[in-house]
C-alpha positions as a Markdown table, in Angstrom:
| # | Residue | x | y | z |
|---|---|---|---|---|
| 1 | Met | 90.1 | 82.5 | 94.8 |
| 2 | Lys | 92.3 | 84.4 | 97.4 |
| 3 | Ile | 90.8 | 84.4 | 100.8 |
| 4 | Leu | 91.2 | 87.5 | 103.4 |
| 5 | Ile | 90.7 | 86.6 | 107.0 |
| 6 | Glu | 91.6 | 90.1 | 108.9 |
| 7 | Gly | 90.5 | 90.7 | 112.8 |
| 8 | Tyr | 90.1 | 88.6 | 116.1 |
| 9 | Asn | 89.2 | 85.5 | 117.6 |
| 10 | Lys | 88.3 | 84.4 | 114.4 |
| 11 | Ser | 89.1 | 80.4 | 113.5 |
| 12 | Ile | 90.0 | 78.4 | 110.4 |
| 13 | His | 88.4 | 74.8 | 110.8 |
| 14 | Lys | 87.9 | 71.8 | 108.0 |
| 15 | Arg | 84.3 | 70.2 | 107.2 |
| 16 | Asp | 84.7 | 67.2 | 104.8 |
| 17 | Asn | 86.4 | 69.6 | 101.6 |
| 18 | Gln | 85.6 | 72.3 | 102.6 |
| 19 | Ile | 87.5 | 75.5 | 104.6 |
| 20 | Leu | 85.4 | 76.9 | 107.7 |
| 21 | Ile | 86.0 | 80.5 | 109.0 |
| 22 | Met | 84.2 | 80.8 | 112.5 |
| 23 | Glu | 84.3 | 83.5 | 115.6 |
| 24 | Lys | 82.4 | 83.3 | 118.4 |
| 25 | Glu | 78.9 | 84.2 | 117.3 |
| 26 | Gly | 79.4 | 81.2 | 115.1 |
| 27 | Glu | 80.2 | 80.1 | 111.5 |
| 28 | Leu | 81.0 | 83.2 | 109.0 |
| 29 | Glu | 81.9 | 81.4 | 105.6 |
| 30 | Lys | 82.3 | 78.1 | 104.3 |
| 31 | Ile | 84.4 | 77.7 | 101.1 |
| 32 | Asn | 85.4 | 74.8 | 99.1 |
| 33 | Ile | 89.2 | 74.1 | 99.3 |
| 34 | Lys | 89.0 | 73.5 | 95.4 |
| 35 | Lys | 88.1 | 77.2 | 95.2 |
| 36 | Ile | 90.7 | 78.4 | 96.9 |
| 37 | Asp | 94.7 | 79.7 | 95.7 |
| 38 | Asp | 95.6 | 82.1 | 99.0 |
| 39 | Ile | 94.4 | 82.5 | 102.6 |
| 40 | Thr | 96.1 | 85.4 | 104.0 |
| 41 | Ile | 95.6 | 85.9 | 107.5 |
| 42 | Ile | 95.8 | 89.4 | 109.6 |
| 43 | Gly | 95.0 | 89.8 | 113.2 |
| 44 | Lys | 95.2 | 86.8 | 115.8 |
| 45 | Gly | 93.1 | 83.4 | 115.5 |
| 46 | Ser | 93.8 | 79.7 | 115.3 |
| 47 | Ile | 93.7 | 76.8 | 113.2 |
| 48 | Thr | 93.1 | 73.3 | 113.2 |
| 49 | Phe | 95.3 | 70.5 | 112.4 |
| 50 | Asp | 92.9 | 69.1 | 110.3 |
| 51 | Ala | 92.4 | 72.2 | 108.5 |
| 52 | Leu | 95.9 | 72.6 | 107.8 |
| 53 | Arg | 96.1 | 69.5 | 106.4 |
| 54 | Leu | 93.4 | 70.1 | 103.7 |
| 55 | Ile | 95.2 | 73.2 | 103.1 |
| 56 | Ser | 98.4 | 71.6 | 102.7 |
| 57 | Glu | 97.2 | 68.7 | 100.5 |
| 58 | Asn | 95.7 | 70.9 | 97.7 |
| 59 | Asn | 98.5 | 73.0 | 97.5 |
| 60 | Val | 96.9 | 76.0 | 98.9 |
| 61 | Arg | 99.1 | 79.2 | 100.2 |
| 62 | Leu | 98.5 | 80.5 | 103.9 |
| 63 | Met | 100.0 | 83.6 | 104.9 |
| 64 | Ser | 100.1 | 85.6 | 108.1 |
| 65 | Ile | 101.0 | 89.2 | 108.2 |
| 66 | Asp | 101.7 | 91.1 | 111.0 |
| 67 | Tyr | 100.3 | 94.9 | 111.9 |
| 68 | Phe | 103.7 | 96.2 | 110.2 |
| 69 | Gly | 103.6 | 93.8 | 107.2 |
| 70 | Lys | 106.1 | 91.4 | 108.3 |
| 71 | Ile | 105.4 | 87.8 | 107.2 |
| 72 | Asn | 104.8 | 86.3 | 110.4 |
| 73 | Tyr | 104.8 | 82.8 | 108.6 |
| 74 | Thr | 104.0 | 80.8 | 105.3 |
| 75 | Leu | 102.6 | 77.4 | 104.6 |
| 76 | Glu | 103.7 | 76.8 | 100.3 |
| 77 | Tyr | 103.5 | 74.9 | 97.8 |
| 78 | Pro | 105.9 | 71.8 | 98.0 |
| 79 | Ser | 109.3 | 72.8 | 96.4 |
| 80 | Asn | 109.9 | 71.1 | 92.7 |
| 81 | Glu | 113.3 | 70.6 | 93.5 |
| 82 | Asn | 115.4 | 70.4 | 90.6 |
| 83 | Ile | 118.6 | 69.5 | 91.5 |
| 84 | Phe | 120.4 | 70.6 | 88.4 |
| 85 | Leu | 118.4 | 73.8 | 88.5 |
| 86 | Arg | 119.5 | 74.5 | 91.6 |
| 87 | Lys | 123.1 | 74.0 | 90.8 |
| 88 | Gln | 123.1 | 75.9 | 88.0 |
| 89 | Gln | 121.2 | 78.9 | 90.1 |
| 90 | Tyr | 124.3 | 78.9 | 92.9 |
| 91 | Lys | 126.7 | 78.7 | 90.2 |
| 92 | Thr | 125.5 | 81.8 | 88.4 |
| 93 | Ser | 125.0 | 83.3 | 91.0 |
| 94 | Glu | 128.6 | 83.6 | 91.5 |
| 95 | Asn | 129.7 | 84.2 | 88.1 |
| 96 | His | 129.1 | 87.3 | 85.2 |
| 97 | Lys | 126.0 | 85.2 | 84.2 |
| 98 | Gly | 123.9 | 86.3 | 87.2 |
| 99 | Leu | 125.4 | 89.7 | 87.0 |
| 100 | Ile | 123.4 | 90.2 | 83.5 |
| 101 | Ile | 120.0 | 88.8 | 84.8 |
| 102 | Ala | 120.6 | 91.3 | 87.4 |
| 103 | Arg | 121.5 | 93.9 | 85.1 |
| 104 | Glu | 118.0 | 93.2 | 83.3 |
| 105 | Met | 116.2 | 93.7 | 86.6 |
| 106 | Ile | 117.8 | 97.0 | 87.7 |
| 107 | Met | 116.7 | 98.2 | 84.5 |
| 108 | Ser | 113.3 | 97.1 | 84.6 |
| 109 | Lys | 112.8 | 98.5 | 87.5 |
| 110 | Met | 114.2 | 102.0 | 86.8 |
| 111 | Ile | 112.1 | 101.8 | 83.4 |
| 112 | Asn | 108.8 | 101.2 | 85.8 |
| 113 | Gln | 110.4 | 104.2 | 88.2 |
| 114 | Lys | 110.3 | 106.4 | 85.6 |
| 115 | Ser | 107.0 | 105.6 | 83.8 |
| 116 | Thr | 105.1 | 106.2 | 87.4 |
| 117 | Ile | 106.6 | 109.6 | 88.5 |
| 118 | Lys | 106.2 | 110.8 | 84.5 |
| 119 | Thr | 102.3 | 109.4 | 85.0 |
| 120 | Leu | 101.7 | 111.1 | 88.2 |
| 121 | Asn | 103.3 | 114.4 | 86.5 |
| 122 | Lys | 101.3 | 113.9 | 83.3 |
| 123 | Asn | 98.7 | 116.8 | 84.7 |
| 124 | Lys | 101.2 | 118.7 | 87.4 |
| 125 | Lys | 103.8 | 119.1 | 84.8 |
| 126 | Leu | 106.1 | 120.0 | 87.4 |
| 127 | Glu | 109.9 | 121.1 | 86.2 |
| 128 | Asn | 111.8 | 120.0 | 89.1 |
| 129 | Val | 110.1 | 116.0 | 88.4 |
| 130 | Lys | 110.8 | 116.5 | 84.7 |
| 131 | Ile | 114.4 | 116.9 | 86.0 |
| 132 | Phe | 114.6 | 113.6 | 87.8 |
| 133 | Glu | 113.0 | 111.6 | 85.2 |
| 134 | Arg | 115.9 | 112.8 | 83.2 |
| 135 | Asn | 118.1 | 111.7 | 85.6 |
| 136 | Ile | 116.8 | 108.4 | 86.3 |
| 137 | Asn | 116.8 | 108.1 | 82.2 |
| 138 | Glu | 120.7 | 108.5 | 82.3 |
| 139 | Ala | 120.7 | 106.0 | 84.7 |
| 140 | Ile | 118.7 | 103.5 | 82.7 |
| 141 | Lys | 121.6 | 104.4 | 79.9 |
| 142 | Gln | 123.9 | 103.6 | 82.6 |
| 143 | Ile | 122.7 | 100.4 | 83.0 |
| 144 | Gly | 121.9 | 99.2 | 79.7 |
| 145 | Ser | 125.6 | 100.2 | 78.6 |
| 146 | Leu | 127.3 | 97.8 | 81.3 |
| 147 | Arg | 129.3 | 94.5 | 79.6 |
| 148 | Phe | 130.2 | 91.6 | 81.9 |
| 149 | Gly | 132.6 | 88.5 | 81.0 |
| 150 | Glu | 134.2 | 85.8 | 82.6 |
| 151 | Arg | 136.8 | 88.1 | 84.0 |
| 152 | Thr | 134.5 | 90.7 | 85.6 |
| 153 | Asp | 134.8 | 91.5 | 89.5 |
| 154 | Ile | 131.6 | 89.9 | 90.7 |
| 155 | Glu | 131.5 | 91.9 | 93.9 |
| 156 | Lys | 132.6 | 95.4 | 92.1 |
| 157 | Ser | 130.1 | 94.9 | 89.4 |
| 158 | Lys | 127.6 | 94.3 | 91.8 |
| 159 | Met | 128.2 | 97.7 | 93.9 |
| 160 | Lys | 128.5 | 99.6 | 90.5 |
| 161 | Met | 125.4 | 98.1 | 89.5 |
| 162 | Met | 123.6 | 99.1 | 93.2 |
| 163 | Gly | 125.1 | 102.4 | 92.8 |
| 164 | Ile | 123.6 | 103.3 | 90.0 |
| 165 | Glu | 120.1 | 101.5 | 91.2 |
| 166 | Gly | 120.3 | 103.9 | 94.7 |
| 167 | Ser | 121.0 | 107.5 | 92.3 |
| 168 | Ala | 118.4 | 106.3 | 90.8 |
| 169 | Ser | 116.0 | 105.7 | 93.5 |
| 170 | Val | 117.1 | 108.6 | 95.4 |
| 171 | Asp | 115.5 | 110.9 | 92.3 |
| 172 | Tyr | 112.5 | 108.8 | 92.2 |
| 173 | Trp | 111.7 | 109.5 | 95.9 |
| 174 | Leu | 112.6 | 112.8 | 95.5 |
| 175 | Ala | 109.9 | 113.4 | 92.7 |
| 176 | Val | 107.3 | 111.2 | 94.8 |
| 177 | Asn | 108.4 | 113.9 | 97.3 |
| 178 | Glu | 107.1 | 116.5 | 94.7 |
| 179 | Leu | 103.6 | 114.7 | 93.4 |
| 180 | Leu | 102.3 | 113.7 | 96.7 |
| 181 | Pro | 100.3 | 116.0 | 98.9 |
| 182 | Lys | 102.3 | 117.9 | 101.4 |
| 183 | Glu | 99.9 | 117.4 | 104.3 |
| 184 | Ile | 100.4 | 113.5 | 104.2 |
| 185 | Gly | 103.9 | 114.7 | 105.5 |
| 186 | Phe | 106.6 | 112.2 | 103.1 |
| 187 | Phe | 109.8 | 113.4 | 102.8 |
| 188 | Ser | 111.8 | 110.2 | 101.7 |
| 189 | Arg | 111.5 | 106.7 | 101.6 |
| 190 | Asn | 112.0 | 105.1 | 105.2 |
| 191 | Asn | 111.9 | 101.1 | 105.4 |
| 192 | Arg | 113.2 | 100.7 | 108.9 |
| 193 | His | 111.1 | 103.4 | 110.9 |
| 194 | Pro | 108.1 | 104.8 | 109.1 |
| 195 | Asn | 106.6 | 107.3 | 110.7 |
| 196 | Asp | 104.2 | 108.2 | 108.1 |
| 197 | Ile | 101.2 | 106.5 | 106.3 |
| 198 | Thr | 102.8 | 106.5 | 103.4 |
| 199 | Asn | 106.0 | 104.8 | 104.2 |
| 200 | Ala | 104.3 | 102.4 | 106.4 |
| 201 | Ser | 101.4 | 101.7 | 104.0 |
| 202 | Leu | 104.2 | 100.6 | 101.8 |
| 203 | Asn | 106.4 | 98.5 | 103.9 |
| 204 | Tyr | 103.0 | 96.4 | 104.4 |
| 205 | Ala | 102.4 | 96.4 | 100.6 |
| 206 | Tyr | 105.8 | 95.2 | 99.6 |
| 207 | Ala | 105.5 | 92.2 | 102.2 |
| 208 | Ile | 102.5 | 91.2 | 100.1 |
| 209 | Leu | 104.4 | 91.4 | 97.1 |
| 210 | Ala | 107.3 | 89.3 | 98.7 |
| 211 | Ser | 104.8 | 86.7 | 99.3 |
| 212 | Glu | 103.9 | 86.7 | 95.7 |
| 213 | Val | 107.2 | 87.1 | 94.2 |
| 214 | Asn | 108.4 | 84.0 | 96.6 |
| 215 | Lys | 105.2 | 81.7 | 95.9 |
| 216 | Ala | 106.3 | 81.8 | 92.0 |
| 217 | Leu | 109.9 | 81.0 | 92.7 |
| 218 | Val | 109.2 | 77.8 | 94.7 |
| 219 | Ile | 106.3 | 76.7 | 92.2 |
| 220 | Asn | 109.5 | 76.8 | 89.5 |
| 221 | Gly | 112.1 | 75.2 | 91.7 |
| 222 | Leu | 114.0 | 78.3 | 92.2 |
| 223 | Asp | 115.8 | 78.7 | 95.6 |
| 224 | Ser | 114.8 | 82.2 | 97.2 |
| 225 | Tyr | 117.5 | 82.6 | 99.1 |
| 226 | Cys | 119.8 | 82.3 | 96.0 |
| 227 | Gly | 120.2 | 85.9 | 94.4 |
| 228 | Phe | 122.0 | 87.6 | 91.4 |
| 229 | Leu | 122.0 | 91.3 | 92.8 |
| 230 | His | 121.2 | 91.4 | 96.4 |
| 231 | Phe | 124.1 | 89.6 | 98.6 |
| 232 | Asp | 123.3 | 86.8 | 100.7 |
| 233 | Arg | 122.6 | 87.1 | 103.9 |
| 234 | Gln | 121.1 | 84.4 | 106.4 |
| 235 | Lys | 117.1 | 84.2 | 106.6 |
| 236 | Arg | 117.3 | 86.8 | 103.7 |
| 237 | Thr | 115.6 | 85.9 | 100.4 |
| 238 | Ser | 117.5 | 87.2 | 98.2 |
| 239 | Leu | 115.8 | 85.8 | 94.6 |
| 240 | Thr | 112.6 | 87.3 | 96.0 |
| 241 | Phe | 114.2 | 91.1 | 96.7 |
| 242 | Asp | 115.7 | 90.5 | 93.2 |
| 243 | Leu | 112.4 | 90.1 | 91.0 |
| 244 | Met | 110.7 | 91.9 | 93.1 |
| 245 | Glu | 112.0 | 95.0 | 92.0 |
| 246 | Glu | 110.6 | 94.7 | 88.2 |
| 247 | Phe | 106.9 | 95.1 | 90.4 |
| 248 | Arg | 107.1 | 97.2 | 92.8 |
| 249 | Gln | 106.2 | 100.1 | 91.0 |
| 250 | Gln | 103.1 | 98.7 | 89.2 |
| 251 | Leu | 102.3 | 96.7 | 91.9 |
| 252 | Val | 102.6 | 98.7 | 94.9 |
| 253 | Asp | 103.8 | 102.0 | 94.2 |
| 254 | Lys | 100.7 | 103.1 | 92.3 |
| 255 | Val | 98.5 | 101.2 | 94.4 |
| 256 | Val | 99.8 | 103.4 | 97.4 |
| 257 | Phe | 100.0 | 106.1 | 95.8 |
| 258 | Ser | 96.5 | 106.5 | 94.6 |
| 259 | Leu | 95.1 | 105.7 | 97.9 |
| 260 | Val | 97.2 | 108.9 | 99.2 |
| 261 | Asn | 95.8 | 110.9 | 96.7 |
| 262 | Thr | 92.3 | 110.0 | 96.8 |
| 263 | Lys | 92.6 | 110.9 | 100.5 |
| 264 | Gln | 91.3 | 107.0 | 101.2 |
| 265 | Ile | 94.4 | 107.1 | 103.9 |
| 266 | Ser | 95.9 | 109.4 | 106.1 |
| 267 | Asn | 98.5 | 109.8 | 109.0 |
| 268 | Asp | 95.2 | 109.4 | 111.2 |
| 269 | Asp | 95.2 | 105.6 | 110.4 |
| 270 | Leu | 98.8 | 105.3 | 111.7 |
| 271 | Asp | 99.3 | 104.4 | 115.3 |
| 272 | Lys | 102.0 | 106.9 | 116.8 |
| 273 | Arg | 102.8 | 104.9 | 119.6 |
| 274 | Asn | 104.4 | 102.2 | 117.4 |
| 275 | Asn | 103.9 | 103.2 | 114.2 |
| 276 | Ser | 101.3 | 100.4 | 113.0 |
| 277 | Ile | 98.7 | 100.3 | 110.4 |
| 278 | Ser | 95.2 | 100.4 | 111.4 |
| 279 | Leu | 93.4 | 97.2 | 110.7 |
| 280 | Asp | 90.6 | 98.6 | 108.4 |
| 281 | Val | 93.4 | 100.2 | 106.3 |
| 282 | Arg | 95.7 | 97.0 | 106.6 |
| 283 | Lys | 92.6 | 95.1 | 105.2 |
| 284 | Leu | 92.0 | 98.4 | 102.2 |
| 285 | Ile | 95.7 | 97.7 | 101.2 |
| 286 | Ile | 95.8 | 93.9 | 101.0 |
| 287 | Gly | 92.5 | 94.5 | 99.1 |
| 288 | Arg | 93.8 | 96.5 | 96.6 |
| 289 | Val | 97.2 | 95.2 | 96.1 |
| 290 | Leu | 95.7 | 91.7 | 95.5 |
| 291 | Asp | 93.0 | 93.3 | 92.9 |
| 292 | Lys | 96.3 | 94.3 | 91.1 |
| 293 | Val | 97.4 | 91.3 | 91.2 |
| 294 | Asn | 94.9 | 89.5 | 89.9 |
| 295 | Ser | 94.0 | 92.3 | 87.1 |
| 296 | Asn | 95.0 | 91.9 | 83.5 |
| 297 | Ile | 97.1 | 93.3 | 81.1 |
| 298 | Asn | 98.7 | 92.8 | 77.7 |
| 299 | Tyr | 102.2 | 91.6 | 78.1 |
| 300 | Glu | 104.1 | 89.9 | 75.4 |
| 301 | Gly | 101.4 | 89.5 | 73.1 |
| 302 | Glu | 99.0 | 87.7 | 75.5 |
| 303 | Asn | 96.3 | 89.1 | 78.4 |
| 304 | Leu | 97.6 | 88.1 | 81.7 |
| 305 | Ser | 97.0 | 88.7 | 85.1 |
| 306 | Tyr | 100.0 | 90.2 | 87.1 |
| 307 | Ala | 99.9 | 86.9 | 89.3 |
| 308 | Gln | 100.7 | 85.3 | 85.5 |
| 309 | Ile | 103.7 | 87.7 | 84.7 |
| 310 | Ile | 105.3 | 86.9 | 87.7 |
| 311 | Asp | 105.0 | 83.3 | 87.1 |
| 312 | Lys | 106.4 | 84.3 | 83.9 |
| 313 | Gln | 109.1 | 86.1 | 85.3 |
| 314 | Ala | 110.1 | 83.1 | 87.3 |
| 315 | Lys | 110.2 | 80.9 | 84.5 |
| 316 | Lys | 112.1 | 82.8 | 82.4 |
| 317 | Ile | 114.9 | 82.9 | 85.5 |
| 318 | Val | 114.8 | 79.0 | 85.0 |
| 319 | Asn | 115.2 | 79.0 | 80.9 |
| 320 | Tyr | 118.0 | 81.2 | 81.4 |
| 321 | Leu | 119.6 | 79.2 | 83.7 |
| 322 | Ile | 118.8 | 75.5 | 82.2 |
| 323 | Asn | 118.6 | 77.0 | 78.2 |
| 324 | Gly | 120.7 | 80.1 | 78.3 |
| 325 | Glu | 117.7 | 81.5 | 77.1 |
| 326 | Lys | 118.0 | 85.6 | 77.2 |
| 327 | Tyr | 116.2 | 87.1 | 80.2 |
| 328 | Thr | 114.0 | 90.1 | 79.6 |
| 329 | Gly | 112.7 | 91.8 | 82.6 |
| 330 | Phe | 109.1 | 93.2 | 83.1 |
| 331 | Ser | 108.6 | 96.7 | 82.8 |
| 332 | Leu | 105.8 | 99.4 | 81.6 |
| 333 | Arg | 105.9 | 102.3 | 79.6 |
| 334 | Trp | 103.3 | 103.7 | 81.8 |
């Protein structure tokens, strides 16, 4: 069970084996800790030391998100520290084997981008969108044709892949611009200073996805700060961003585009003073993204939730590093 606590002046307490959610008027809800997997906090409030201890002892993840989608803090499962796995991860991040897994992640992202705009354009049948779709398809072929060996220049190869990925993303967002309602005011992707509800909502939802992906990596003993595609930076969870690439379209973009197209969110929900999203819309976005994360699809012959698929992809990384098993990225054709 995933618990969402939003608003102000709420507090989290412990009573025996239960988590209590309270506000000034009294008790709002009580839930047995054994039924809880995740707790997400939006807004301001407090939590007691006893509640923190109960949450930690039962491996429940606690996450706080601010108004802009930035993760304030997380309380994660204890890391499954496997020193041999970590050594292999660090070694692979600096050789051609890391490029191979990065290539698969990028290719999966582009397949999902192509599928998303194809689905959105199914009824509209816009010719210029079909051109963007073909451009992405060519980028997929380019990425798929890349080969790496022991003498490959790692940095140049990364830059080449990211250049191809960047071009495909430009085509993707140009297509999205054509497919979303003009009155929503979405012109291009802006992840730093969003001034429209679509970009602000995407940023917020990506933060939720990042938390889900990071959890899977930590549980499986991987170092989320050591990536294969994104360059390592201080305080940046590069591997989290790597694996996120496979899930952006299916778990975030489609959710946000649906909210826009059905007019459940609009620019009236954005505070122009600081470009923050209203509390009601933040709650709506988190609820929809988590619903999608917990929804099931058929993947590789199994009926799995997206949360299970994220975990499966993290395990694939481990098997690639430890056993040399081929890594295949997650993508859907629709």
